[in-house]
Each structure stands twice: as C-alpha cells, then as structure tokens.
Phi, psi and omega in degrees: 000316181300321181289333177293309184304315181293319178304320177290333175290311169308316177296325176295310182296322182300318181296350174254018181054045180237128172261131187275319172064010182213037182286125183193155173310325176292345180253024177234114177240164173258133172286185184299332184263001176092005175279159185277141170232133181272126180243174171063072179270022186300332177260009188286149185234127183263173183051047172254082176287167183316323182273348187280151176225157179223152189239011184283130171289104180205168177115175178271138182306319178299336187245010186276141180285154182305317184293339171289316186295325182288332185075025182267006185095147183219167178219201180307333184304328181292337175292323181290320166311308181300323179298315177302317178292316174307301183308315185293325175287324178296326182268350186237332186100351175210146174303157188287330182249031181293141171206136180304326175275118180303324178293321173303312173308321173301319175293314181299320179301320180287329192226333186286144181297149175276122182232157181231147166295149188302334183285347185282125180301154182296320178296320171301311177310317192284318181292317180291327170301323183281329181288323183263034174284124187299321184272114179312326182281354174258350187280148161300101197222027181234120183308326175291310181295323178296312175292345178266003185286149183299333174310317185258023185299333180277353183268124178270101183298332182285319181291316182302321177298320185274004180066027189260005173253133183282124186292145179206000000 
C-alpha cells in the first residue's frame, strides 16, 4: 500500500513536469491518517516535459540512477529507478546495490547483477526488475504502466487517490 502511494505521488509530480530526484525513506513521512507524503523538494526540477533532459549530478548515493552516474543526461525515469530501489529496500531491509564505500556502490549500481532473497514474491521481483533497468529507455518509467503492473493488481487506484483505502 505504501509503495502504491509513492508510485501515485511520483506519477502526480511527473504529470506536472517535475522530476523529484531524491526519493528515499527519509523523504517519506506519514500524515495524521497514516498516508505517505512526499517531502523535501530541494532537488526537484521543474519544466521537465517528456523530451527534456537535465545533467545535474544529484541524489542520494543508494538511490541514484545509472544515467546520473554516467552524466549522460536524465529525465523522469530516474524517479522510477529510485522507486525500484525503495521497493527493494522495503521488502529486504537494504537497497540492492548497497556498499559502505560510495565509489564501490556506484560501480555496483552500474554493473552488478540484480539479485533477490528467496522471500521476495515473483510479482515484486518482476516490477523491481523492470524499474531497475540500467538503460532508461528500457526502464518501466510510465506512471500508468507502473500502476497497471500485476504487483499492484489489488490496488483500486481511484480509492487510493481519494484516500479511501486504510494505509498499511
């Protein structure tokens, strides 16, 4: 449920041509009713239509997308990469490419295979794998398609957006 609320928040900011660029647990808080709220828009970039790219090196190391590391320019797809990292961490306790040495972590982000503990369900593996495609053009990076993924099959998006689903 929390993952769905984060996906909906990213989809919302993207529809307003904003790239968030700093998705991580520390920037997610719960409101008085227990719903997820995206905070700290300090690294957000406005006026980022679908064809636009930006080149600023920014983000939290564990969550930064490969195209930011490469300096090849990035767009809204970086937020979907970060959602994949966040979902992985929510299910396993650590980001998939974590290393205490930041330079080594960057190498892992760029080159290490994505592996999952046995307890991660297959639909979660499939979604995370699609979100963590290193080539942005191959990444699942469309809010409507993310929300339509089988991982979120139990979510009634209209009720979620209307805050009619109890958070859990």
